[in-house]
C-alpha positions in Angstrom: 0.0 0.0 0.0 1.4 3.4 -0.9 1.6 6.2 1.7 -1.1 8.1 -0.1 -3.5 5.2 -0.1 -2.8 4.6 3.6 -3.4 8.3 4.4 -6.7 8.3 2.6 -7.9 5.2 4.6 -6.7 6.4 7.9 -7.3 10.2 7.8 -11.1 10.1 8.6 -10.5 7.7 11.6 -11.0 9.1 15.1 -8.4 8.5 17.8 -9.5 6.2 20.7 -10.2 7.3 24.2 -11.5 10.6 25.6 -10.0 13.9 24.7 -9.8 15.6 28.1 -6.3 16.9 27.3 -7.4 18.2 23.9 -5.1 21.2 24.3 -2.1 18.9 23.7 -3.2 18.0 20.2 -1.2 19.7 17.4 -4.3 20.4 15.3 -6.2 21.9 18.2 -3.2 24.2 19.0 -3.3 25.4 15.4 -7.1 26.1 15.4 -6.8 27.9 18.8 -4.1 30.2 17.2 -6.8 31.8 15.0 -10.2 30.7 16.2 -11.1 31.2 19.9 -14.1 32.2 22.1 -14.5 35.6 20.4 -14.9 34.1 17.0 -17.1 31.3 18.2 -19.5 33.7 20.1 -19.7 36.0 17.1 -20.6 33.1 14.7 -22.9 31.3 17.1 -24.5 33.7 19.6 -27.5 31.5 20.2 -25.9 28.1 20.3 -27.3 25.5 22.5 -25.2 25.2 25.8 -23.9 21.8 24.6 -22.2 23.5 21.7 -19.1 25.3 23.1 -15.7 26.2 21.8 -14.3 23.6 24.3 -16.4 20.8 22.9 -15.3 21.9 19.3 -11.7 21.6 20.4 -12.4 18.2 21.9 -14.0 17.0 18.7 -11.1 18.3 16.6 -8.7 16.5 18.9 -10.5 13.3 18.3 -9.7 13.4 14.6 -5.9 14.0 14.3 -6.0 14.5 10.6 -8.4 17.3 10.8 -6.7 20.6 10.3 -3.4 18.7 10.2 -2.9 18.1 6.5 -1.8 20.1 3.5 -2.8 19.4 0.0 0.3 20.3 -2.0 -1.8 20.9 -5.2 -3.3 24.0 -3.6 -0.1 25.7 -2.6 -1.7 26.7 0.7 0.1 26.7 4.0 -1.0 24.4 6.8 -2.7 27.3 8.6 -4.6 28.4 5.4 -5.6 24.7 4.6 -6.8 24.5 8.2 -8.8 27.7 7.9 -10.5 26.4 4.8 -11.2 23.0 6.3 -12.6 24.5 9.5 -14.7 27.0 7.5 -16.3 24.2 5.4 -17.0 22.2 8.6 -18.6 25.2 10.4 -20.7 26.1 7.4 -22.1 22.6 7.2 -23.0 22.4 10.9 -24.3 25.9 11.2 
Protein backbone atom coordinates (compact mmCIF):
# COMPACT_ATOMS: atom_id res chain seq x y z
CA UNK A 1 0.00 0.00 0.00
CA UNK A 2 1.37 3.41 -0.92
CA UNK A 3 1.61 6.14 1.73
CA UNK A 4 -1.07 8.16 -0.09
CA UNK A 5 -3.52 5.26 -0.08
CA UNK A 6 -2.80 4.63 3.60
CA UNK A 7 -3.39 8.33 4.40
CA UNK A 8 -6.74 8.32 2.63
CA UNK A 9 -7.81 5.25 4.57
CA UNK A 10 -6.67 6.42 7.99
CA UNK A 11 -7.31 10.21 7.80
CA UNK A 12 -11.03 10.05 8.65
CA UNK A 13 -10.51 7.71 11.60
CA UNK A 14 -10.99 9.01 15.13
CA UNK A 15 -8.39 8.50 17.83
CA UNK A 16 -9.41 6.21 20.66
CA UNK A 17 -10.21 7.31 24.18
CA UNK A 18 -11.47 10.56 25.58
CA UNK A 19 -9.98 13.89 24.68
CA UNK A 20 -9.80 15.53 28.09
CA UNK A 21 -6.31 16.84 27.32
CA UNK A 22 -7.38 18.20 23.97
CA UNK A 23 -5.11 21.23 24.25
CA UNK A 24 -2.05 18.98 23.73
CA UNK A 25 -3.16 18.03 20.20
CA UNK A 26 -1.24 19.68 17.38
CA UNK A 27 -4.34 20.35 15.29
CA UNK A 28 -6.16 21.92 18.27
CA UNK A 29 -3.23 24.25 18.95
CA UNK A 30 -3.35 25.36 15.33
CA UNK A 31 -7.09 26.06 15.45
CA UNK A 32 -6.72 27.88 18.79
CA UNK A 33 -4.15 30.19 17.20
CA UNK A 34 -6.80 31.80 15.00
CA UNK A 35 -10.23 30.67 16.24
CA UNK A 36 -11.16 31.25 19.85
CA UNK A 37 -14.06 32.22 22.08
CA UNK A 38 -14.53 35.62 20.47
CA UNK A 39 -14.93 34.16 16.98
CA UNK A 40 -17.12 31.31 18.27
CA UNK A 41 -19.49 33.66 20.09
CA UNK A 42 -19.69 36.00 17.10
CA UNK A 43 -20.63 33.15 14.75
CA UNK A 44 -22.92 31.25 17.11
CA UNK A 45 -24.44 33.68 19.63
CA UNK A 46 -27.54 31.53 20.17
CA UNK A 47 -25.84 28.13 20.26
CA UNK A 48 -27.24 25.46 22.53
CA UNK A 49 -25.19 25.21 25.73
CA UNK A 50 -23.89 21.81 24.62
CA UNK A 51 -22.15 23.47 21.69
CA UNK A 52 -19.13 25.27 23.09
CA UNK A 53 -15.69 26.17 21.80
CA UNK A 54 -14.25 23.67 24.29
CA UNK A 55 -16.38 20.87 22.86
CA UNK A 56 -15.34 21.90 19.35
CA UNK A 57 -11.69 21.62 20.39
CA UNK A 58 -12.37 18.20 21.92
CA UNK A 59 -13.99 17.04 18.69
CA UNK A 60 -11.07 18.34 16.64
CA UNK A 61 -8.66 16.45 18.91
CA UNK A 62 -10.58 13.21 18.28
CA UNK A 63 -9.69 13.45 14.58
CA UNK A 64 -5.91 13.99 14.32
CA UNK A 65 -5.97 14.51 10.54
CA UNK A 66 -8.51 17.34 10.80
CA UNK A 67 -6.66 20.63 10.26
CA UNK A 68 -3.39 18.74 10.17
CA UNK A 69 -2.83 18.08 6.46
CA UNK A 70 -1.76 20.14 3.48
CA UNK A 71 -2.84 19.43 -0.07
CA UNK A 72 0.31 20.27 -2.00
CA UNK A 73 -1.77 20.90 -5.14
CA UNK A 74 -3.33 24.03 -3.62
CA UNK A 75 -0.11 25.73 -2.57
CA UNK A 76 -1.73 26.71 0.74
CA UNK A 77 0.11 26.71 4.05
CA UNK A 78 -1.01 24.38 6.83
CA UNK A 79 -2.76 27.29 8.57
CA UNK A 80 -4.59 28.38 5.41
CA UNK A 81 -5.57 24.78 4.66
CA UNK A 82 -6.88 24.46 8.20
CA UNK A 83 -8.87 27.70 7.92
CA UNK A 84 -10.46 26.39 4.74
CA UNK A 85 -11.25 23.01 6.31
CA UNK A 86 -12.65 24.56 9.50
CA UNK A 87 -14.75 27.02 7.49
CA UNK A 88 -16.26 24.22 5.43
CA UNK A 89 -17.01 22.20 8.56
CA UNK A 90 -18.62 25.11 10.42
CA UNK A 91 -20.65 26.10 7.35
CA UNK A 92 -22.11 22.61 7.23
CA UNK A 93 -22.94 22.37 10.92
CA UNK A 94 -24.36 25.88 11.24
